[in-house]
Backbone as CSV, one residue per row, in Angstrom:
resi,resn,N_x,N_y,N_z,CA_x,CA_y,CA_z,C_x,C_y,C_z
1,MET,-9.061,-15.033,12.124,-10.212,-14.188,11.842,-11.157,-14.233,13.031
2,SER,-11.980,-13.202,13.199,-12.902,-13.134,14.305,-13.889,-14.297,14.247
3,GLU,-14.556,-14.520,15.369,-15.524,-15.608,15.460,-16.642,-15.395,14.434
4,PHE,-17.020,-16.461,13.749,-18.121,-16.401,12.794,-19.399,-16.799,13.525
5,ASN,-20.404,-15.944,13.514,-21.576,-16.185,14.350,-22.884,-16.003,13.597
6,SER,-22.871,-16.123,12.286,-24.096,-16.017,11.511,-23.918,-16.799,10.224
7,THR,-25.042,-17.072,9.557,-24.968,-17.758,8.267,-24.128,-16.962,7.279
8,PHE,-24.302,-15.646,7.293,-23.516,-14.787,6.416,-22.026,-15.004,6.657
9,ASP,-21.621,-15.048,7.923,-20.203,-15.204,8.257,-19.676,-16.578,7.865
10,VAL,-20.508,-17.609,8.041,-20.089,-18.953,7.646,-19.861,-19.002,6.141
11,GLU,-20.791,-18.434,5.377,-20.638,-18.405,3.924,-19.428,-17.561,3.519
12,LEU,-19.185,-16.484,4.251,-18.027,-15.641,3.963,-16.730,-16.423,4.185
13,LYS,-16.688,-17.197,5.269,-15.494,-18.003,5.533,-15.268,-19.006,4.404
14,LEU,-16.331,-19.627,3.928,-16.214,-20.589,2.828,-15.755,-19.893,1.544
15,LEU,-16.237,-18.687,1.314,-15.793,-17.920,0.138,-14.293,-17.661,0.209
16,LEU,-13.815,-17.229,1.361,-12.394,-16.911,1.502,-11.529,-18.159,1.348
17,GLU,-12.003,-19.294,1.890,-11.276,-20.560,1.724,-11.247,-20.953,0.249
18,GLY,-12.383,-20.788,-0.425,-12.451,-21.135,-1.841,-11.535,-20.280,-2.691
19,VAL,-11.470,-18.988,-2.386,-10.583,-18.080,-3.121,-9.124,-18.486,-2.912
20,TYR,-8.791,-18.842,-1.675,-7.413,-19.241,-1.385,-7.041,-20.526,-2.130
21,LEU,-7.919,-21.512,-2.111,-7.628,-22.790,-2.749,-7.625,-22.687,-4.276
22,THR,-8.451,-21.796,-4.808,-8.589,-21.701,-6.267,-7.586,-20.740,-6.881
23,TYR,-7.373,-19.600,-6.223,-6.561,-18.535,-6.825,-5.280,-18.232,-6.046
24,GLN,-5.096,-18.875,-4.892,-3.914,-18.669,-4.045,-3.793,-17.235,-3.526
25,HIS,-4.906,-16.548,-3.459,-4.953,-15.246,-2.793,-5.584,-15.460,-1.413
26,ASP,-4.906,-14.996,-0.379,-5.327,-15.295,0.986,-5.884,-14.053,1.670
27,PHE,-7.204,-14.017,1.801,-7.860,-12.913,2.507,-8.445,-13.391,3.835
28,ARG,-8.046,-14.575,4.282,-8.658,-15.179,5.459,-8.326,-14.441,6.751
29,HIS,-7.285,-13.630,6.729,-6.914,-12.883,7.933,-7.070,-11.377,7.736
30,TYR,-7.958,-11.008,6.832,-8.312,-9.598,6.717,-9.355,-9.279,7.797
31,ALA,-9.402,-8.036,8.220,-10.312,-7.629,9.290,-11.754,-7.936,8.899
32,ILE,-12.470,-8.669,9.758,-13.779,-9.200,9.420,-14.816,-8.096,9.187
33,ALA,-14.795,-7.048,9.993,-15.821,-6.005,9.843,-15.726,-5.339,8.469
34,SER,-14.498,-5.066,8.049,-14.301,-4.451,6.737,-14.699,-5.414,5.621
35,LEU,-14.350,-6.692,5.785,-14.716,-7.689,4.771,-16.225,-7.814,4.635
36,ARG,-16.940,-7.842,5.738,-18.401,-7.936,5.674,-18.980,-6.805,4.825
37,ARG,-18.519,-5.621,5.098,-19.042,-4.444,4.399,-18.758,-4.528,2.903
38,ARG,-17.528,-4.914,2.557,-17.146,-4.929,1.144,-17.770,-6.089,0.376
39,ILE,-17.973,-7.218,1.058,-18.622,-8.348,0.393,-20.090,-8.021,0.131
40,ARG,-20.730,-7.316,1.033,-22.111,-6.888,0.781,-22.173,-5.949,-0.440
41,GLN,-21.195,-5.094,-0.569,-21.142,-4.228,-1.755,-20.976,-5.064,-3.024
42,ALA,-20.135,-6.099,-2.939,-19.921,-6.968,-4.097,-21.195,-7.735,-4.450
43,MET,-21.942,-8.174,-3.441,-23.197,-8.872,-3.704,-24.166,-7.983,-4.466
44,THR,-24.197,-6.720,-4.118,-25.043,-5.784,-4.852,-24.550,-5.608,-6.284
45,GLN,-23.247,-5.459,-6.432,-22.650,-5.263,-7.746,-22.956,-6.437,-8.688
46,PHE,-22.844,-7.653,-8.167,-23.010,-8.849,-9.000,-24.412,-9.450,-8.891
47,GLU,-25.325,-8.731,-8.218,-26.724,-9.134,-8.118,-26.862,-10.539,-7.539
48,CYS,-26.177,-10.760,-6.430,-26.243,-12.040,-5.727,-27.006,-11.849,-4.416
49,ASN,-27.917,-12.755,-4.119,-28.725,-12.645,-2.907,-28.008,-13.191,-1.677
50,THR,-27.052,-14.089,-1.890,-26.318,-14.679,-0.777,-24.831,-14.704,-1.112
51,VAL,-24.008,-14.873,-0.073,-22.569,-15.003,-0.292,-22.281,-16.281,-1.075
52,SER,-23.081,-17.315,-0.847,-22.877,-18.571,-1.573,-23.063,-18.379,-3.083
53,GLU,-24.044,-17.577,-3.464,-24.211,-17.273,-4.890,-22.978,-16.558,-5.423
54,LEU,-22.480,-15.606,-4.646,-21.275,-14.881,-5.056,-20.091,-15.830,-5.153
55,GLN,-19.975,-16.742,-4.189,-18.877,-17.707,-4.201,-18.907,-18.547,-5.476
56,SER,-20.080,-18.996,-5.867,-20.194,-19.819,-7.071,-19.682,-19.074,-8.288
57,ARG,-20.043,-17.820,-8.402,-19.579,-17.036,-9.548,-18.070,-16.798,-9.490
58,VAL,-17.564,-16.476,-8.294,-16.134,-16.190,-8.147,-15.286,-17.417,-8.486
59,LEU,-15.718,-18.583,-8.038,-14.918,-19.793,-8.237,-15.022,-20.343,-9.655
60,HIS,-16.125,-20.057,-10.336,-16.326,-20.614,-11.671,-16.078,-19.612,-12.796
61,GLU,-15.951,-18.342,-12.448,-15.749,-17.312,-13.475,-14.531,-16.462,-13.082
62,PRO,-13.359,-16.806,-13.611,-12.141,-16.067,-13.249,-12.256,-14.564,-13.469
63,GLU,-13.030,-14.161,-14.465,-13.168,-12.721,-14.716,-13.910,-12.034,-13.575
64,VAL,-14.805,-12.782,-12.915,-15.494,-12.216,-11.748,-14.522,-12.076,-10.577
65,PHE,-13.657,-13.072,-10.396,-12.648,-12.941,-9.339,-11.752,-11.734,-9.586
66,ALA,-11.365,-11.511,-10.837,-10.525,-10.351,-11.152,-11.223,-9.058,-10.734
67,GLN,-12.527,-8.993,-10.966,-13.281,-7.811,-10.540,-13.426,-7.755,-9.027
68,MET,-13.480,-8.922,-8.389,-13.642,-8.971,-6.937,-12.442,-8.401,-6.196
69,LEU,-11.272,-8.380,-6.841,-10.104,-7.800,-6.180,-10.347,-6.341,-5.810
70,GLN,-11.242,-5.673,-6.549,-11.573,-4.294,-6.215,-12.325,-4.205,-4.884
71,PHE,-12.973,-5.319,-4.504,-13.712,-5.338,-3.239,-12.872,-5.923,-2.103
72,PHE,-12.037,-6.895,-2.401,-11.175,-7.475,-1.369,-10.117,-6.475,-0.905
73,THR,-9.650,-5.633,-1.796,-8.617,-4.665,-1.444,-9.205,-3.258,-1.479
74,VAL,-8.652,-2.377,-0.672,-9.147,-1.003,-0.562,-8.192,-0.086,-1.317
75,GLN,-8.693,0.570,-2.341,-7.857,1.420,-3.178,-8.167,2.892,-2.888
76,VAL,-7.687,3.357,-1.757,-7.887,4.750,-1.362,-6.522,5.359,-1.071
77,SER,-6.136,6.364,-1.828,-4.836,6.985,-1.611,-4.858,8.396,-2.188
78,GLU,-3.819,9.149,-1.893,-3.641,10.470,-2.494,-2.167,10.831,-2.394
79,MET,-1.744,11.764,-3.202,-0.337,12.160,-3.176,-0.035,12.947,-1.905
80,PHE,1.106,12.656,-1.313,1.581,13.317,-0.087,0.515,13.280,1.008
81,ARG,-0.157,12.125,1.081,-1.188,11.942,2.103,-0.555,12.057,3.485
82,ASP,-1.222,12.771,4.380,-0.659,13.089,5.697,0.668,13.825,5.499
83,PRO,0.603,15.105,5.100,1.821,15.847,4.747,2.904,15.832,5.820
84,ALA,2.521,15.791,7.086,3.515,15.801,8.158,4.405,14.561,8.078
85,TYR,3.857,13.458,7.610,4.651,12.236,7.426,5.741,12.481,6.391
86,PHE,5.371,13.054,5.255,6.354,13.305,4.197,7.351,14.389,4.596
87,LYS,6.898,15.328,5.418,7.830,16.353,5.899,8.869,15.731,6.825
88,SER,8.429,14.779,7.657,9.380,14.074,8.524,10.355,13.238,7.708
89,LEU,9.858,12.611,6.636,10.761,11.869,5.761,11.826,12.798,5.194
90,ARG,11.389,13.953,4.726,12.313,14.911,4.111,13.341,15.426,5.111
91,GLU,12.877,15.768,6.291,13.743,16.470,7.246,14.524,15.540,8.174
92,GLN,13.997,14.325,8.426,14.640,13.453,9.410,15.182,12.152,8.821
93,VAL,14.420,11.550,7.903,14.823,10.247,7.365,15.813,10.392,6.215
94,MET,15.534,11.292,5.289,16.384,11.422,4.102,17.834,11.784,4.439
95,PRO,18.088,12.640,5.424,19.501,12.914,5.763,20.263,11.656,6.173
96,VAL,19.581,10.705,6.805,20.240,9.445,7.173,20.434,8.572,5.934
97,LEU,19.401,8.478,5.107,19.485,7.638,3.910,20.506,8.169,2.904
98,LYS,20.778,9.451,2.941,21.773,10.041,2.037,23.181,9.488,2.286
99,THR,23.387,8.895,3.453,24.725,8.384,3.762,25.022,7.068,3.048
100,TYR,23.995,6.459,2.432,24.200,5.212,1.685,24.529,5.532,0.227
101,PRO,25.423,4.763,-0.395,25.759,5.024,-1.803,24.615,4.723,-2.754
102,SER,23.750,3.773,-2.374,22.568,3.467,-3.174,21.464,3.012,-2.239
103,LEU,20.223,3.158,-2.699,19.082,2.884,-1.834,18.066,1.991,-2.526
104,LYS,17.373,1.192,-1.712,16.201,0.462,-2.164,15.048,0.806,-1.227
105,ILE,13.946,1.210,-1.822,12.753,1.557,-1.058,11.629,0.632,-1.499
106,TRP,10.884,0.108,-0.532,9.769,-0.788,-0.830,8.479,-0.125,-0.361
107,VAL,7.586,0.133,-1.313,6.242,0.610,-0.988,5.313,-0.597,-1.081
108,ALA,4.936,-1.134,0.058,4.138,-2.359,0.117,2.658,-2.012,0.166
109,GLY,1.878,-2.638,-0.707,0.467,-2.280,-0.813,0.325,-0.910,-1.435
110,CYS,0.939,-0.735,-2.610,1.058,0.611,-3.203,-0.235,1.113,-3.809
111,SER,-1.252,0.264,-3.926,-2.537,0.677,-4.482,-2.340,1.295,-5.865
112,THR,-2.930,2.457,-6.106,-2.848,3.093,-7.428,-1.649,4.030,-7.575
113,GLY,-0.733,3.987,-6.629,0.585,4.570,-6.839,0.840,5.989,-6.402
114,GLU,-0.145,6.627,-5.779,0.067,8.020,-5.410,1.268,8.208,-4.483
115,GLU,1.446,7.291,-3.545,2.585,7.418,-2.626,3.906,7.175,-3.346
116,VAL,3.901,6.257,-4.310,5.127,5.955,-5.050,5.613,7.200,-5.787
117,TRP,4.713,7.864,-6.486,5.093,9.075,-7.220,5.478,10.200,-6.265
118,SER,4.821,10.272,-5.117,5.175,11.276,-4.108,6.605,11.075,-3.618
119,LEU,6.951,9.827,-3.329,8.308,9.534,-2.861,9.337,9.837,-3.944
120,ALA,9.002,9.541,-5.195,9.937,9.833,-6.283,10.198,11.334,-6.395
121,ILE,9.148,12.138,-6.235,9.310,13.588,-6.274,10.177,14.059,-5.106
122,LEU,9.899,13.553,-3.928,10.688,13.931,-2.751,12.161,13.559,-2.951
123,LEU,12.411,12.346,-3.429,13.791,11.904,-3.663,14.482,12.764,-4.712
124,ALA,13.755,13.131,-5.760,14.332,13.986,-6.804,14.736,15.332,-6.221
125,GLU,13.882,15.879,-5.375,14.182,17.192,-4.797,15.332,17.133,-3.800
126,GLU,15.561,15.968,-3.231,16.680,15.801,-2.299,17.941,15.306,-3.006
127,GLY,17.887,15.213,-4.336,19.053,14.775,-5.108,19.391,13.316,-4.919
128,MET,18.393,12.489,-4.615,18.629,11.096,-4.269,18.018,10.094,-5.252
129,LEU,17.217,10.567,-6.184,16.461,9.639,-7.028,17.363,8.791,-7.909
130,ASP,18.412,9.376,-8.444,19.274,8.639,-9.370,19.966,7.454,-8.702
131,ASN,20.082,7.484,-7.379,20.754,6.399,-6.652,19.768,5.454,-5.955
132,THR,18.480,5.577,-6.312,17.437,4.843,-5.604,16.601,4.007,-6.559
133,LEU,16.240,2.811,-6.113,15.220,2.013,-6.776,14.009,1.925,-5.851
134,ILE,12.838,2.223,-6.404,11.608,2.148,-5.628,10.833,0.925,-6.097
135,TYR,10.683,-0.059,-5.215,9.887,-1.239,-5.525,8.464,-1.001,-5.019
136,ALA,7.504,-1.052,-5.916,6.107,-0.816,-5.571,5.330,-2.101,-5.802
137,THR,4.692,-2.624,-4.755,4.020,-3.919,-4.867,2.572,-3.843,-4.404
138,ASP,1.758,-4.702,-5.004,0.352,-4.821,-4.623,-0.149,-6.146,-5.183
139,ILE,-1.308,-6.606,-4.703,-1.876,-7.842,-5.242,-2.897,-7.576,-6.336
140,ASN,-3.255,-6.304,-6.523,-4.309,-5.955,-7.471,-3.686,-5.498,-8.790
141,PRO,-3.787,-6.298,-9.864,-3.129,-5.928,-11.124,-3.692,-4.666,-11.752
142,VAL,-4.975,-4.412,-11.540,-5.575,-3.185,-12.097,-4.986,-1.958,-11.402
143,ALA,-4.876,-2.028,-10.080,-4.284,-0.915,-9.330,-2.822,-0.724,-9.711
144,LEU,-2.090,-1.820,-9.862,-0.676,-1.729,-10.240,-0.509,-1.045,-11.592
145,LYS,-1.383,-1.361,-12.529,-1.300,-0.740,-13.851,-1.547,0.760,-13.763
146,LYS,-2.521,1.153,-12.958,-2.779,2.583,-12.757,-1.576,3.256,-12.110
147,ALA,-0.978,2.566,-11.152,0.201,3.113,-10.480,1.334,3.316,-11.473
148,GLU,1.550,2.334,-12.318,2.632,2.410,-13.290,2.390,3.518,-14.306
149,ASN,1.130,3.716,-14.696,0.808,4.749,-15.680,1.026,6.150,-15.119
150,GLY,0.756,6.339,-13.822,0.958,7.648,-13.209,0.092,8.734,-13.787
151,ILE,-1.170,8.408,-14.067,-2.134,9.382,-14.589,-3.263,9.510,-13.571
152,TYR,-3.536,10.748,-13.137,-4.557,10.979,-12.125,-5.518,12.074,-12.577
153,ASP,-6.765,11.962,-12.110,-7.793,12.915,-12.510,-7.402,14.339,-12.114
154,LEU,-7.666,15.264,-13.025,-7.344,16.666,-12.747,-8.098,17.188,-11.526
155,SER,-9.274,16.611,-11.269,-10.067,17.073,-10.128,-9.361,16.818,-8.796
156,ARG,-8.368,15.946,-8.805,-7.661,15.614,-7.567,-6.381,16.430,-7.385
157,ILE,-5.959,17.116,-8.414,-4.637,17.749,-8.397,-4.540,18.885,-7.383
158,ALA,-5.601,19.649,-7.206,-5.553,20.755,-6.231,-5.251,20.213,-4.838
159,GLY,-5.893,19.107,-4.470,-5.630,18.493,-3.174,-4.215,17.955,-3.078
160,PHE,-3.747,17.345,-4.170,-2.367,16.851,-4.200,-1.380,18.007,-4.005
161,SER,-1.649,19.115,-4.692,-0.742,20.266,-4.627,-0.689,20.858,-3.228
162,SER,-1.842,20.934,-2.571,-1.887,21.447,-1.205,-1.072,20.552,-0.271
163,ASN,-1.259,19.243,-0.409,-0.480,18.307,0.413,1.014,18.475,0.166
164,TYR,1.372,18.602,-1.107,2.787,18.729,-1.486,3.429,19.950,-0.820
165,GLN,2.745,21.076,-0.852,3.292,22.286,-0.248,3.422,22.131,1.268
166,GLN,2.404,21.521,1.905,2.466,21.316,3.356,3.561,20.324,3.740
167,ALA,3.909,19.446,2.793,4.937,18.432,3.061,6.343,18.970,2.841
168,GLY,6.456,20.255,2.520,7.772,20.856,2.356,8.284,20.868,0.938
169,GLY,7.378,20.699,-0.033,7.778,20.729,-1.439,8.535,21.995,-1.781
170,THR,9.558,21.877,-2.603,10.423,23.025,-2.903,10.096,23.695,-4.234
171,ARG,9.155,23.121,-4.983,8.793,23.684,-6.278,7.271,23.770,-6.366
172,SER,6.748,23.767,-7.560,5.313,23.633,-7.775,5.059,22.216,-8.264
173,LEU,4.008,21.577,-7.764,3.726,20.218,-8.199,3.510,20.159,-9.709
174,SER,3.040,21.250,-10.288,2.790,21.280,-11.731,4.068,21.106,-12.545
175,ASP,5.230,21.283,-11.914,6.497,21.047,-12.614,6.688,19.573,-12.952
176,TYR,5.898,18.709,-12.306,6.134,17.269,-12.436,5.097,16.553,-13.291
177,TYR,4.160,17.281,-13.872,3.156,16.602,-14.707,2.740,17.492,-15.878
178,THR,2.195,16.840,-16.884,1.566,17.527,-18.009,0.098,17.134,-18.033
179,THR,-0.743,17.986,-18.585,-2.185,17.739,-18.556,-2.724,17.465,-19.947
180,GLY,-3.816,16.740,-19.969,-4.508,16.451,-21.215,-5.590,15.429,-20.980
181,TYR,-6.722,15.561,-21.671,-7.825,14.607,-21.569,-8.283,14.417,-20.123
182,ASP,-8.363,15.535,-19.396,-8.846,15.539,-18.013,-7.961,14.732,-17.064
183,GLY,-6.706,14.523,-17.445,-5.791,13.798,-16.583,-4.466,14.517,-16.450
184,ALA,-3.750,14.194,-15.378,-2.393,14.710,-15.161,-1.434,13.535,-15.278
185,LEU,-0.544,13.607,-16.257,0.443,12.555,-16.498,1.752,12.962,-15.841
186,PHE,2.216,12.153,-14.887,3.426,12.515,-14.162,4.681,12.143,-14.949
187,ASP,5.726,12.906,-14.693,6.974,12.905,-15.457,7.571,11.501,-15.581
188,ARG,7.844,11.078,-16.820,8.434,9.758,-17.053,9.850,9.650,-16.479
189,ALA,10.513,10.773,-16.242,11.842,10.732,-15.627,11.766,10.189,-14.201
190,LEU,10.624,10.367,-13.550,10.420,9.797,-12.223,10.163,8.295,-12.326
191,ARG,9.474,7.898,-13.375,9.083,6.494,-13.558,10.285,5.553,-13.720
192,ARG,11.387,6.046,-14.261,12.509,5.158,-14.597,13.163,4.531,-13.376
193,ARG,12.912,5.044,-12.197,13.505,4.477,-10.982,12.501,3.616,-10.201
194,MET,11.370,3.277,-10.836,10.330,2.485,-10.182,10.259,1.089,-10.787
195,VAL,10.005,0.111,-9.939,9.769,-1.262,-10.367,8.448,-1.715,-9.743
196,PHE,7.490,-2.100,-10.580,6.178,-2.517,-10.094,6.066,-4.036,-10.166
197,ALA,5.514,-4.656,-9.112,5.444,-6.115,-9.077,4.289,-6.581,-8.198
198,ASP,3.759,-7.753,-8.537,2.742,-8.406,-7.725,3.404,-9.017,-6.482
199,HIS,2.839,-8.736,-5.320,3.364,-9.311,-4.077,2.268,-9.282,-3.032
200,SER,2.082,-10.418,-2.341,1.072,-10.523,-1.294,1.735,-10.592,0.069
201,LEU,1.324,-9.711,0.964,1.833,-9.747,2.329,1.278,-10.941,3.096
202,ALA,0.227,-11.570,2.559,-0.390,-12.712,3.226,0.292,-14.030,2.892
203,THR,0.888,-14.133,1.691,1.403,-15.431,1.252,2.846,-15.409,0.769
204,ASP,3.372,-14.267,0.358,4.711,-14.217,-0.228,5.774,-13.947,0.822
205,SER,7.020,-14.173,0.444,8.142,-13.970,1.360,8.738,-12.581,1.162
206,VAL,9.882,-12.331,1.794,10.537,-11.024,1.701,10.761,-10.660,0.241
207,PHE,10.417,-9.442,-0.109,10.487,-9.021,-1.506,11.907,-8.651,-1.915
208,SER,12.578,-7.865,-1.094,13.929,-7.410,-1.418,14.538,-6.778,-0.176
209,GLU,15.850,-6.743,-0.115,16.489,-5.956,0.943,16.144,-4.489,0.716
210,ALA,15.822,-3.797,1.778,15.388,-2.406,1.651,15.990,-1.548,2.754
211,HIS,16.180,-0.279,2.419,16.630,0.701,3.408,15.444,1.428,4.041
212,PHE,14.320,1.411,3.335,13.116,2.062,3.820,11.908,1.303,3.275
213,VAL,11.006,0.933,4.172,9.748,0.300,3.786,8.616,1.218,4.206
214,SER,7.742,1.520,3.265,6.555,2.313,3.577,5.331,1.449,3.292
215,CYS,4.541,1.197,4.325,3.315,0.411,4.194,2.240,1.130,4.996
216,ARG,1.537,2.013,4.341,0.666,2.937,5.055,-0.801,2.638,4.767
217,ASN,-1.571,2.528,5.858,-3.016,2.304,5.751,-3.339,0.984,5.044
218,VAL,-2.503,-0.011,5.320,-2.728,-1.375,4.839,-3.003,-2.295,6.037
219,LEU,-2.189,-2.178,7.073,-2.327,-3.055,8.234,-3.682,-2.927,8.913
220,ILE,-4.329,-1.780,8.784,-5.638,-1.597,9.432,-6.683,-2.533,8.849
221,TYR,-6.423,-3.096,7.684,-7.369,-4.029,7.068,-7.017,-5.486,7.361
222,PHE,-5.984,-5.716,8.179,-5.552,-7.061,8.538,-5.941,-7.368,9.979
223,ASP,-6.133,-8.662,10.281,-6.298,-9.047,11.675,-4.910,-9.150,12.317
224,PRO,-4.829,-9.330,13.652,-3.508,-9.317,14.315,-2.531,-10.362,13.782
225,VAL,-3.018,-11.527,13.386,-2.132,-12.568,12.862,-1.442,-12.094,11.585
226,LEU,-2.221,-11.529,10.682,-1.645,-11.078,9.419,-0.812,-9.811,9.605
227,GLN,-1.204,-8.961,10.543,-0.380,-7.795,10.852,1.011,-8.229,11.282
228,ASP,1.067,-9.224,12.161,2.370,-9.712,12.635,3.183,-10.310,11.490
229,ARG,2.521,-11.033,10.605,3.242,-11.612,9.466,3.853,-10.511,8.611
230,ALA,3.064,-9.472,8.336,3.544,-8.379,7.492,4.706,-7.636,8.149
231,VAL,4.567,-7.309,9.423,5.632,-6.579,10.115,6.896,-7.430,10.180
232,GLY,6.734,-8.744,10.332,7.894,-9.630,10.305,8.607,-9.580,8.962
233,LEU,7.844,-9.529,7.869,8.446,-9.388,6.537,9.228,-8.085,6.434
234,PHE,8.653,-7.017,6.948,9.337,-5.720,6.871,10.639,-5.748,7.672
235,ALA,10.582,-6.324,8.857,11.783,-6.402,9.686,12.868,-7.234,9.001
236,ASP,12.459,-8.340,8.392,13.427,-9.200,7.706,13.994,-8.522,6.462
237,SER,13.221,-7.658,5.850,13.650,-6.983,4.626,14.610,-5.832,4.904
238,LEU,14.408,-5.151,6.018,15.156,-3.926,6.274,16.606,-4.185,6.674
239,VAL,17.482,-3.327,6.176,18.874,-3.348,6.616,18.927,-2.843,8.053
240,HIS,20.042,-3.091,8.718,20.254,-2.572,10.065,20.111,-1.062,10.057
241,ARG,19.266,-0.558,10.938,18.970,0.879,11.078,18.122,1.416,9.939
242,GLY,17.529,0.504,9.145,16.596,0.933,8.106,15.294,1.435,8.724
243,PHE,14.438,2.025,7.899,13.245,2.704,8.395,11.964,2.033,7.912
244,LEU,10.932,2.089,8.771,9.596,1.605,8.444,8.596,2.716,8.700
245,GLY,7.767,3.006,7.708,6.711,4.004,7.855,5.344,3.357,7.789
246,LEU,4.490,3.659,8.773,3.130,3.136,8.807,2.117,4.269,8.707
247,GLY,0.833,3.901,8.605,-0.218,4.893,8.513,-0.524,5.536,9.847
248,ALA,-1.270,6.637,9.796,-1.529,7.432,10.996,-2.274,6.654,12.076
249,LYS,-3.093,5.680,11.671,-3.878,4.915,12.639,-3.263,3.551,12.943
250,GLU,-2.017,3.350,12.520,-1.356,2.062,12.707,-0.211,2.188,13.717
251,SER,0.149,1.058,14.315,1.175,1.081,15.345,1.842,-0.285,15.446
252,LEU,3.065,-0.290,15.958,3.750,-1.543,16.271,3.551,-1.955,17.719
253,ARG,2.788,-1.198,18.453,2.718,-1.360,19.903,2.378,-2.787,20.323
254,PHE,1.430,-3.417,19.621,0.987,-4.745,20.036,1.554,-5.858,19.161
255,SER,2.498,-5.527,18.314,3.090,-6.531,17.436,4.143,-7.349,18.182
256,LYS,4.223,-8.633,17.863,5.264,-9.464,18.477,6.650,-9.089,17.956
257,HIS,6.694,-8.270,16.915,7.968,-7.819,16.359,8.347,-6.416,16.842
258,ALA,7.589,-5.870,17.781,7.827,-4.490,18.230,9.252,-4.300,18.736
259,ALA,9.814,-5.311,19.384,11.154,-5.180,19.963,12.241,-5.092,18.902
260,ARG,11.897,-5.355,17.664,12.883,-5.279,16.585,13.000,-3.853,16.042
261,PHE,12.184,-2.952,16.580,12.158,-1.568,16.098,12.249,-0.590,17.261
262,ALA,12.723,0.604,16.947,12.691,1.720,17.890,11.899,2.860,17.263
263,ASP,11.240,3.646,18.098,10.581,4.846,17.583,11.629,5.781,16.998
264,PHE,11.324,6.365,15.852,12.223,7.357,15.253,11.518,8.706,15.171
265,ALA,10.384,8.731,14.507,9.522,9.909,14.525,8.153,9.392,14.944
266,ALA,7.984,9.240,16.242,6.836,8.497,16.783,5.505,9.096,16.357
267,SER,5.388,10.408,16.343,4.102,11.027,16.023,3.699,10.781,14.579
268,GLU,4.678,10.512,13.724,4.391,10.248,12.309,4.467,8.767,11.971
269,LYS,4.593,7.922,12.998,4.611,6.465,12.828,5.767,6.000,11.942
270,ILE,6.942,6.567,12.199,8.166,6.158,11.508,9.069,5.468,12.529
271,TYR,9.495,4.262,12.203,10.281,3.435,13.117,11.613,3.093,12.467
272,GLN,12.586,2.715,13.320,13.905,2.341,12.826,14.226,0.924,13.274
273,ARG,14.720,0.134,12.337,15.072,-1.269,12.596,16.290,-1.339,13.504
274,LEU,16.188,-2.111,14.578,17.307,-2.275,15.511,18.262,-3.344,15.007
């Protein structure tokens, strides 16, 4: 983690150590600037004047720690986010993956599941879903439950639909959900090929052998040490010539594991395991 140079930072370091020792969740190598901002938001939420006050509540009240996961982790996603990425998956990656008799896909840091459902739709349209298992993992149980439910606010659907069409969708997104109570419930036929599980990129080992790992807009919240750990897990998980997809602002350029990958669709941050 970056150098701690204020009382706030010292207390923040103690909070992160306490969380690790008490709950075995390791946020000590998350990007410090982002952590500062989110911990200040949590202090406002829990009416704490100092990080030490917040630490006392987190360590002594497990229900407060459960709520704190909303601040430690960033839950921002949308379906077919960065449509060009999904178009590259459809046009360049899927033809290669079709050559395997069965597939395992790992969505690491799946948040509330928008990417998981997007991939399931893409696989269904490419005739590949029945032969695929999608493992979706996150450390936030509330986010995982939302992901598993596959229910999203109707106010977001127009944006999802626009992304879907730009990503090369072959139907209407409305074919995949039903509406009611101001929500869109996505097709349970897509859900049957998904497995949701708790997994930490900071502390856990390889989750499963995979042909494709998608971990998008997660590494930007890690410091270089944790980024390297995560990329190492992905490399160890992937089969020979398997694929890794990262977020638009992420790169393997400075990773110690960069030599284990080759650019595949460089502009869309898709890499292939050597």
